[in-house]
Backbone as CSV, one residue per row, in Angstrom:
resi,resn,N_x,N_y,N_z,CA_x,CA_y,CA_z,C_x,C_y,C_z
1,MET,79.342,14.338,-40.179,79.905,13.975,-41.458,79.190,12.766,-42.043
2,PHE,78.865,11.797,-41.191,78.158,10.605,-41.663,76.797,10.985,-42.245
3,ASP,76.084,11.899,-41.584,74.774,12.323,-42.073,74.884,13.018,-43.420
4,ALA,75.919,13.821,-43.613,76.114,14.512,-44.893,76.395,13.508,-46.005
5,ALA,77.223,12.504,-45.714,77.531,11.477,-46.719,76.285,10.661,-47.048
6,ARG,75.494,10.322,-46.013,74.269,9.563,-46.231,73.266,10.367,-47.062
7,ALA,73.139,11.663,-46.778,72.229,12.524,-47.531,72.663,12.633,-48.992
8,LEU,73.973,12.741,-49.221,74.484,12.811,-50.586,74.224,11.505,-51.328
9,ALA,74.445,10.377,-50.660,74.190,9.077,-51.283,72.703,8.904,-51.582
10,ALA,71.849,9.315,-50.638,70.405,9.197,-50.847,69.966,10.041,-52.037
11,ARG,70.490,11.236,-52.127,70.147,12.113,-53.260,70.569,11.479,-54.583
12,SER,71.763,10.931,-54.606,72.273,10.297,-55.818,71.412,9.102,-56.225
13,VAL,71.028,8.286,-55.251,70.172,7.124,-55.530,68.813,7.580,-56.051
14,MET,68.226,8.587,-55.427,66.917,9.068,-55.854,66.958,9.639,-57.267
15,GLU,68.024,10.363,-57.604,68.139,10.918,-58.950,68.205,9.811,-59.992
16,ARG,68.924,8.750,-59.702,69.011,7.625,-60.641,67.714,6.843,-60.697
17,LEU,67.029,6.739,-59.566,65.723,6.078,-59.542,64.727,6.828,-60.428
18,VAL,64.741,8.153,-60.356,63.850,8.960,-61.193,64.182,8.757,-62.671
19,LEU,65.459,8.693,-63.004,65.847,8.431,-64.399,65.308,7.087,-64.864
20,MET,65.425,6.063,-64.024,64.936,4.737,-64.397,63.411,4.733,-64.537
21,ILE,62.712,5.351,-63.574,61.249,5.407,-63.644,60.818,6.127,-64.916
22,ASN,61.436,7.248,-65.215,61.068,8.000,-66.411,61.415,7.246,-67.690
23,HIS,62.462,6.437,-67.660,62.793,5.597,-68.813,61.662,4.603,-69.072
24,VAL,61.172,3.985,-68.007,60.092,3.004,-68.148,58.793,3.692,-68.574
25,VAL,58.459,4.815,-67.930,57.231,5.543,-68.272,57.318,6.090,-69.696
26,GLY,58.460,6.661,-70.054,58.627,7.252,-71.373,58.613,6.243,-72.507
27,ALA,58.956,4.997,-72.212,58.943,3.958,-73.235,57.520,3.539,-73.597
28,GLU,56.567,3.909,-72.791,55.162,3.552,-73.024,54.368,4.844,-73.203
29,PRO,54.125,5.273,-74.446,53.453,6.564,-74.680,52.118,6.709,-73.962
30,VAL,51.369,5.624,-73.812,50.074,5.726,-73.132,50.259,6.090,-71.661
31,ALA,51.390,5.708,-71.068,51.663,6.057,-69.668,51.853,7.564,-69.529
32,CYS,52.606,8.155,-70.445,52.794,9.619,-70.414,51.461,10.324,-70.642
33,GLU,50.648,9.792,-71.546,49.335,10.387,-71.815,48.440,10.354,-70.574
34,ARG,48.539,9.278,-69.802,47.725,9.173,-68.593,48.191,10.146,-67.512
35,LEU,49.485,10.449,-67.487,50.013,11.351,-66.463,49.918,12.829,-66.834
36,ARG,49.929,13.150,-68.120,49.923,14.561,-68.545,48.805,15.398,-67.923
37,PRO,47.575,14.901,-67.845,46.523,15.735,-67.249,46.769,16.073,-65.774
38,HIS,47.687,15.348,-65.143,47.961,15.553,-63.720,49.239,16.369,-63.498
39,ALA,49.696,17.083,-64.534,50.930,17.881,-64.433,50.848,18.831,-63.245
40,GLY,51.937,18.880,-62.481,52.020,19.755,-61.317,51.527,19.112,-60.032
41,ARG,50.888,17.958,-60.128,50.376,17.283,-58.930,51.474,16.406,-58.332
42,SER,51.328,16.112,-57.043,52.378,15.372,-56.337,51.900,13.998,-55.885
43,ILE,52.875,13.095,-55.805,52.658,11.735,-55.297,53.684,11.513,-54.197
44,ARG,53.211,11.183,-53.004,54.115,10.856,-51.891,54.061,9.345,-51.682
45,PHE,55.231,8.729,-51.588,55.329,7.313,-51.272,55.700,7.184,-49.802
46,ARG,54.877,6.475,-49.064,55.146,6.188,-47.643,55.481,4.713,-47.522
47,PHE,56.524,4.434,-46.803,56.943,3.056,-46.582,56.567,2.681,-45.159
48,GLU,55.413,2.057,-45.022,54.839,1.716,-43.721,55.635,0.587,-43.062
49,GLY,55.951,0.773,-41.801,56.627,-0.265,-41.030,58.111,-0.401,-41.329
50,TRP,58.728,0.626,-41.918,60.159,0.556,-42.242,60.953,0.270,-40.977
51,PRO,61.803,-0.761,-40.978,62.553,-1.136,-39.765,63.443,0.004,-39.267
52,ARG,63.400,0.230,-37.978,64.179,1.309,-37.371,65.679,1.036,-37.409
53,LEU,66.062,-0.236,-37.528,67.484,-0.571,-37.584,68.120,-0.134,-38.901
54,LEU,67.319,0.012,-39.939,67.837,0.441,-41.235,67.869,1.958,-41.301
55,PRO,68.762,2.512,-42.128,68.783,3.974,-42.266,67.443,4.473,-42.810
56,PRO,67.020,5.641,-42.389,65.739,6.151,-42.891,65.808,6.421,-44.394
57,LEU,64.678,6.239,-45.042,64.614,6.491,-46.475,64.549,7.991,-46.750
58,PRO,65.046,8.417,-47.908,64.923,9.839,-48.247,63.462,10.185,-48.530
59,THR,63.180,11.463,-48.573,61.847,11.915,-48.918,61.494,11.369,-50.292
60,THR,60.347,10.750,-50.395,59.946,10.156,-51.665,58.664,10.818,-52.151
61,VAL,58.826,12.049,-52.619,57.715,12.809,-53.181,58.083,13.144,-54.616
62,PHE,57.165,12.862,-55.517,57.391,13.129,-56.926,56.302,14.051,-57.449
63,ARG,56.664,14.877,-58.401,55.705,15.760,-59.054,55.622,15.349,-60.519
64,VAL,54.419,15.377,-61.070,54.214,15.047,-62.474,54.581,16.270,-63.306
65,THR,55.401,16.064,-64.339,55.825,17.156,-65.218,54.817,17.329,-66.358
66,PRO,54.861,18.455,-67.049,53.964,18.645,-68.199,54.163,17.598,-69.302
67,ALA,55.328,16.963,-69.342,55.592,15.927,-70.339,55.006,14.576,-69.944
68,GLY,54.443,14.483,-68.743,53.894,13.206,-68.289,54.936,12.308,-67.659
69,LEU,56.019,12.893,-67.178,57.067,12.145,-66.488,57.066,12.580,-65.029
70,LEU,58.038,12.094,-64.251,58.094,12.429,-62.831,59.393,13.152,-62.502
71,GLU,59.307,14.043,-61.519,60.509,14.666,-60.978,60.472,14.521,-59.466
72,TRP,61.641,14.259,-58.892,61.757,14.114,-57.444,61.772,15.507,-56.850
73,THR,61.064,15.697,-55.766,60.995,17.012,-55.149,61.090,16.864,-53.631
74,ASP,61.210,17.988,-52.961,61.264,17.953,-51.503,59.945,18.459,-50.919
75,ASP,59.752,18.204,-49.647,58.506,18.597,-48.978,58.271,20.099,-49.001
76,GLU,59.339,20.877,-48.849,59.188,22.319,-48.706,58.579,22.961,-49.948
77,SER,58.899,22.437,-51.126,58.404,23.052,-52.349,56.915,22.813,-52.559
78,LEU,56.339,21.855,-51.835,54.917,21.533,-51.999,54.036,22.198,-50.954
79,GLY,54.638,22.759,-49.945,53.846,23.377,-48.890,53.119,22.362,-48.023
80,GLY,53.607,21.125,-47.972,53.010,20.109,-47.113,51.733,19.490,-47.649
81,VAL,51.365,19.764,-48.906,50.131,19.227,-49.476,50.487,18.166,-50.513
82,ASP,49.913,16.979,-50.347,50.123,15.891,-51.300,48.799,15.604,-51.998
83,ASP,48.849,15.481,-53.314,47.648,15.157,-54.070,47.313,13.674,-53.980
84,LEU,48.343,12.857,-53.813,48.154,11.417,-53.762,49.177,10.826,-52.801
85,VAL,48.761,9.880,-51.986,49.667,9.194,-51.066,49.599,7.708,-51.365
86,VAL,50.756,7.129,-51.677,50.863,5.699,-51.948,51.597,5.079,-50.768
87,SER,50.894,4.248,-49.996,51.496,3.575,-48.838,51.899,2.171,-49.251
88,ILE,53.145,1.828,-48.952,53.696,0.533,-49.327,54.138,-0.181,-48.062
89,ASP,53.748,-1.448,-47.931,54.166,-2.240,-46.776,55.658,-2.517,-46.899
90,ALA,56.448,-1.951,-45.985,57.901,-2.113,-46.005,58.406,-2.704,-44.701
91,SER,57.567,-3.466,-44.026,57.965,-4.022,-42.747,59.065,-5.071,-42.890
92,ASN,59.177,-5.675,-44.083,60.235,-6.640,-44.342,60.838,-6.324,-45.713
93,PRO,61.772,-5.356,-45.787,62.308,-4.917,-47.081,62.989,-6.030,-47.880
94,ALA,63.675,-6.940,-47.204,64.355,-8.019,-47.924,63.346,-8.920,-48.618
95,LEU,62.286,-9.284,-47.915,61.251,-10.122,-48.517,60.537,-9.377,-49.639
96,ALA,60.278,-8.092,-49.444,59.624,-7.297,-50.488,60.493,-7.242,-51.746
97,ALA,61.801,-7.070,-51.564,62.713,-7.038,-52.715,62.746,-8.384,-53.408
98,LEU,62.773,-9.452,-52.629,62.776,-10.797,-53.190,61.502,-11.048,-53.985
99,ARG,60.370,-10.650,-53.440,59.092,-10.815,-54.151,59.053,-9.963,-55.412
100,ALA,59.576,-8.735,-55.333,59.587,-7.851,-56.508,60.451,-8.441,-57.616
101,LEU,61.607,-8.990,-57.249,62.446,-9.641,-58.246,61.755,-10.854,-58.838
102,GLY,60.915,-11.485,-58.055,60.154,-12.638,-58.531,58.908,-12.255,-59.302
103,GLY,58.628,-10.956,-59.427,57.494,-10.502,-60.224,56.244,-10.166,-59.444
104,ALA,56.283,-10.252,-58.125,55.099,-9.955,-57.319,55.045,-8.466,-56.981
105,ARG,53.852,-7.923,-56.986,53.645,-6.515,-56.651,53.528,-6.384,-55.131
106,PRO,54.145,-5.357,-54.553,54.030,-5.186,-53.098,52.604,-4.780,-52.717
107,THR,52.290,-4.927,-51.440,50.995,-4.490,-50.942,51.004,-2.972,-50.874
108,ILE,50.085,-2.342,-51.630,50.033,-0.888,-51.646,48.616,-0.408,-51.383
109,THR,48.520,0.812,-50.866,47.252,1.502,-50.670,47.419,2.891,-51.262
110,ILE,46.454,3.314,-52.076,46.522,4.625,-52.709,45.381,5.474,-52.183
111,ALA,45.715,6.682,-51.710,44.694,7.600,-51.182,44.858,8.965,-51.826
112,GLY,43.750,9.583,-52.164,43.783,10.914,-52.760,42.743,11.022,-53.853
113,ASP,42.968,11.935,-54.789,42.061,12.159,-55.904,41.820,10.864,-56.671
114,ALA,40.553,10.539,-56.912,40.192,9.255,-57.516,40.745,9.089,-58.929
115,ALA,40.641,10.115,-59.768,41.125,9.997,-61.142,42.651,9.843,-61.173
116,PHE,43.337,10.629,-60.358,44.794,10.545,-60.270,45.193,9.172,-59.732
117,ALA,44.499,8.701,-58.710,44.781,7.387,-58.122,44.572,6.276,-59.148
118,ALA,43.525,6.386,-59.958,43.253,5.362,-60.972,44.376,5.317,-62.003
119,ASP,44.860,6.479,-62.412,45.938,6.506,-63.395,47.252,5.975,-62.819
120,VAL,47.559,6.314,-61.576,48.784,5.805,-60.946,48.662,4.295,-60.728
121,ASN,47.500,3.827,-60.324,47.290,2.387,-60.163,47.448,1.668,-61.502
122,TRP,46.977,2.297,-62.589,47.155,1.713,-63.919,48.641,1.546,-64.213
123,LEU,49.446,2.547,-63.842,50.891,2.452,-64.061,51.471,1.252,-63.308
124,PHE,51.074,1.092,-62.037,51.569,-0.046,-61.245,51.174,-1.371,-61.890
125,ASP,49.965,-1.440,-62.415,49.466,-2.696,-62.980,50.031,-3.012,-64.358
126,ASN,50.369,-1.998,-65.142,50.665,-2.236,-66.548,52.082,-1.951,-67.010
127,LEU,52.822,-1.150,-66.280,54.172,-0.838,-66.736,55.162,-1.900,-66.289
128,ARG,55.985,-2.325,-67.225,57.067,-3.267,-66.938,58.298,-2.787,-67.687
129,TRP,59.436,-2.959,-67.077,60.686,-2.577,-67.700,61.106,-3.694,-68.637
130,ASP,61.248,-3.395,-69.913,61.694,-4.378,-70.899,63.219,-4.340,-70.943
131,ILE,63.808,-5.027,-69.993,65.265,-5.023,-69.860,65.916,-5.634,-71.094
132,GLU,65.305,-6.697,-71.618,65.881,-7.372,-72.774,66.008,-6.421,-73.965
133,ASP,65.014,-5.565,-74.167,65.066,-4.589,-75.259,66.194,-3.583,-75.040
134,ASP,66.374,-3.130,-73.818,67.454,-2.184,-73.522,68.824,-2.831,-73.700
135,VAL,68.958,-4.078,-73.268,70.229,-4.786,-73.418,70.507,-5.039,-74.903
136,ALA,69.458,-5.324,-75.681,69.638,-5.575,-77.113,70.208,-4.359,-77.821
137,ARG,69.865,-3.171,-77.378,70.427,-1.959,-77.987,71.936,-1.870,-77.766
138,LEU,72.399,-2.482,-76.670,73.827,-2.413,-76.342,74.636,-3.542,-76.966
139,ILE,74.093,-4.778,-76.906,74.908,-5.928,-77.324,74.308,-6.726,-78.477
140,GLY,73.130,-6.348,-78.946,72.514,-7.070,-80.062,71.384,-7.967,-79.600
141,ASP,70.557,-8.380,-80.574,69.351,-9.149,-80.259,69.630,-10.552,-79.737
142,VAL,70.535,-11.284,-80.398,70.758,-12.689,-80.016,71.358,-12.799,-78.611
143,PRO,72.437,-12.072,-78.300,72.957,-12.171,-76.925,71.931,-11.692,-75.884
144,ALA,71.161,-10.676,-76.235,70.143,-10.175,-75.293,69.078,-11.231,-75.051
145,ARG,68.686,-11.949,-76.105,67.684,-13.010,-75.949,68.224,-14.119,-75.043
146,GLN,69.496,-14.475,-75.223,70.093,-15.511,-74.377,70.167,-15.048,-72.919
147,LEU,70.559,-13.798,-72.708,70.568,-13.262,-71.346,69.154,-13.214,-70.779
148,GLY,68.178,-12.921,-71.635,66.772,-12.909,-71.208,66.318,-14.275,-70.732
149,ARG,66.706,-15.319,-71.459,66.348,-16.682,-71.028,66.995,-17.019,-69.688
150,LEU,68.253,-16.628,-69.548,68.954,-16.858,-68.288,68.263,-16.106,-67.148
151,ALA,67.899,-14.864,-67.404,67.213,-14.059,-66.387,65.840,-14.631,-66.066
152,SER,65.137,-15.177,-67.072,63.827,-15.795,-66.821,63.964,-16.994,-65.893
153,GLY,64.988,-17.793,-66.123,65.231,-18.933,-65.235,65.556,-18.478,-63.828
154,PHE,66.358,-17.438,-63.725,66.701,-16.879,-62.423,65.451,-16.315,-61.748
155,GLY,64.601,-15.619,-62.525,63.354,-15.066,-61.986,62.421,-16.162,-61.495
156,ALA,62.349,-17.267,-62.244,61.506,-18.387,-61.821,62.021,-18.970,-60.509
157,ALA,63.338,-19.066,-60.381,63.916,-19.563,-59.127,63.606,-18.611,-57.977
158,LEU,63.678,-17.306,-58.232,63.340,-16.327,-57.196,61.871,-16.412,-56.803
159,ARG,60.982,-16.625,-57.787,59.559,-16.767,-57.466,59.321,-17.983,-56.574
160,ARG,59.995,-19.097,-56.905,59.858,-20.292,-56.060,60.386,-20.021,-54.658
161,LEU,61.511,-19.316,-54.562,62.086,-18.977,-53.269,61.153,-18.059,-52.487
162,ALA,60.567,-17.079,-53.171,59.633,-16.159,-52.513,58.391,-16.902,-52.030
163,GLN,57.924,-17.870,-52.818,56.760,-18.655,-52.392,57.108,-19.529,-51.196
164,THR,58.322,-20.032,-51.183,58.744,-20.894,-50.084,58.858,-20.108,-48.780
165,PHE,59.503,-18.937,-48.842,59.746,-18.175,-47.632,58.778,-17.024,-47.428
166,GLY,58.083,-16.633,-48.485,57.252,-15.445,-48.447,56.106,-15.483,-47.478
167,GLY,55.391,-16.545,-47.414,54.208,-16.549,-46.569,54.224,-17.660,-45.557
168,SER,55.402,-18.078,-45.132,55.454,-19.199,-44.198,55.724,-18.727,-42.780
169,GLY,55.028,-17.679,-42.378,55.197,-17.148,-41.029,54.612,-18.085,-39.991
170,PRO,54.962,-17.904,-38.745,54.533,-18.808,-37.688,53.079,-18.628,-37.269
171,PHE,52.412,-17.583,-37.727,51.073,-17.297,-37.238,49.997,-17.491,-38.281
172,GLY,50.223,-18.413,-39.210,49.191,-18.757,-40.173,49.026,-17.745,-41.287
173,GLU,50.103,-16.997,-41.620,50.009,-16.086,-42.738,49.822,-16.915,-44.017
174,PRO,49.386,-16.278,-45.109,49.161,-17.023,-46.335,50.381,-17.849,-46.712
175,GLY,50.146,-19.084,-47.048,51.213,-19.980,-47.442,51.857,-20.692,-46.284
176,GLY,51.584,-20.302,-45.084,52.173,-20.930,-43.903,51.262,-22.000,-43.347
177,PRO,51.724,-22.671,-42.317,50.894,-23.715,-41.714,49.686,-23.101,-41.024
178,PRO,48.549,-23.810,-41.044,47.361,-23.264,-40.404,47.531,-23.192,-38.887
179,VAL,46.916,-22.200,-38.292,46.954,-22.035,-36.843,45.904,-22.944,-36.253
180,ARG,46.250,-23.695,-35.216,45.291,-24.607,-34.574,45.027,-24.162,-33.166
């Protein structure tokens, strides 16, 4: 029963994640244009070093639609063939989330077709969610701008926190004390 509930929750989270990703991609017409030529191709996200103590992540394979958006799919529908594999360092998910909230991009490796990889890498480098614009549609420009300033201050604090704890490992990782 626990596995069924976990699978249902994972499916629900993935469906909402796809909606959010497509909202961000769809808001930038050039992003859809870059993905359209790759319609029908798949992208698999691998989370390298995912801690065994945490529940396993759901299958993270997406297919590009003819509209230049993404749809979540399962392994069986692809026949085990991935056009592109994006490996993300997930050995410390809490730190990765903290860095992402602070604006830092996770360590990723992209393998597969060069043109497809270049376009997906462009998406990682250039797409940003304009939360303030979305909030402004709901509550108006002035309150959204004030919330944006508050969020910017919070983001700056998170960046400082990520810099403080992010690379201060005991073995001379970046930002930590030098190994002697």
